[in-house]
C-alpha positions, -999 to +999 in steps of 0.1 A: +205+018+397+216+052+383+198+068+353+221+072+324+216+094+293+240+092+266+241+121+240+257+119+205+251+121+168+229+091+153+259+076+141+290+058+152+321+072+160+330+086+194+296+074+210+297+039+197+317+024+224+297+037+252+264+024+236+284-011+227+293-012+268+257-002+276+246-033+256+274-056+268+264-050+303+228-052+298+221-018+313+192+003+305+201+040+291+184+069+272+200+076+242+197+111+229+204+113+191+214+147+182+207+156+144+233+180+126+207+205+122+202+204+160+238+205+166+245+237+146+214+255+159+234+279+180+266+283+201+246+297+233+225+263+232+258+241+227+273+259+255+241+252+281+239+217+269+273+205+264+297+220+290+329+218+267+310+223+234+316+186+223+299+155+223+295+127+233+283+137+269+267+110+296+240+122+319+242+104+353+212+114+375+211+147+363+248+154+360+265+157+327+301+145+321+321+149+292+352+135+268+345+101+252+375+085+268+367+095+302+330+082+298+340+049+283+368+044+311+340+054+335+316+027+317+342+000+316+348+001+353+312+004+362+302-026+343+332-049+350+350-045+317+381-025+327+404-052+339+407-075+368+433-057+383+461-027+378+483-045+352+451-055+332+440-021+334+471-008+323+472-031+295+437-020+282+444+017+285+476+012+263+455-006+238+427+020+238+453+046+237+472+029+207+439+025+187+429+060+195+461+075+181+452+058+148+415+068+149+426+108+155+445+104+123+423+086+103+389+105+110+401+137+089+401+116+058+369+096+067+348+129+067+365+142+038+340+143+007+366+145-019+377+109-027+410+118-044+419+141-010+406+111+011+433+086-008+460+111-001+451+120+036+449+082+044+486+075+034+502+087+069+476+070+090+482+038+069+516+042+077+508+049+116+485+019+115+511-005+102+534+005+130+508+004+158+483-021+152+508-052+153+511-044+188+475-051+196+476-082+176+507-093+194+490-084+229+461-106+220+484-134+212+504-129+244+474-131+264+465-165+249+432-149+237+406-147+224+405-112+241+434-085+252+429-101+288+430-136+276+396-154+282+381-120+299+362-093+278+372-057+282+364-024+267+397-028+245+379-055+227 
């Protein structure tokens, strides 16, 4: 069994899906929570520990891998949550991309401390969500539910 180490902030966002995948698969992993103070320590340290200067990272048997989507897709495949065939994988990846499109637009507003600016910033993502999220609901309904792939749980759920 590989040794996994997930590094991310002590919070949700980009690292949460990987944490959930480990839990669903009941696979042990080391969680390396990084504080904002540690993250801001020094640029040279970031480059050394985080090859692209971003998190999350997933270390597998000492080798470091980057990008939350790549990590999530890998773990889903490893743990049998990526679809049972190529068509299910295509459906799952389409759903994940659709959700990510919304998250990318919403995120700046969620981290903005100014409540009034935040309300204004959320108008465009709300419009995008209203256009894109019905597709996700329709995909679940078409599958016969309760999941994207019918009765089979996937990373998209």
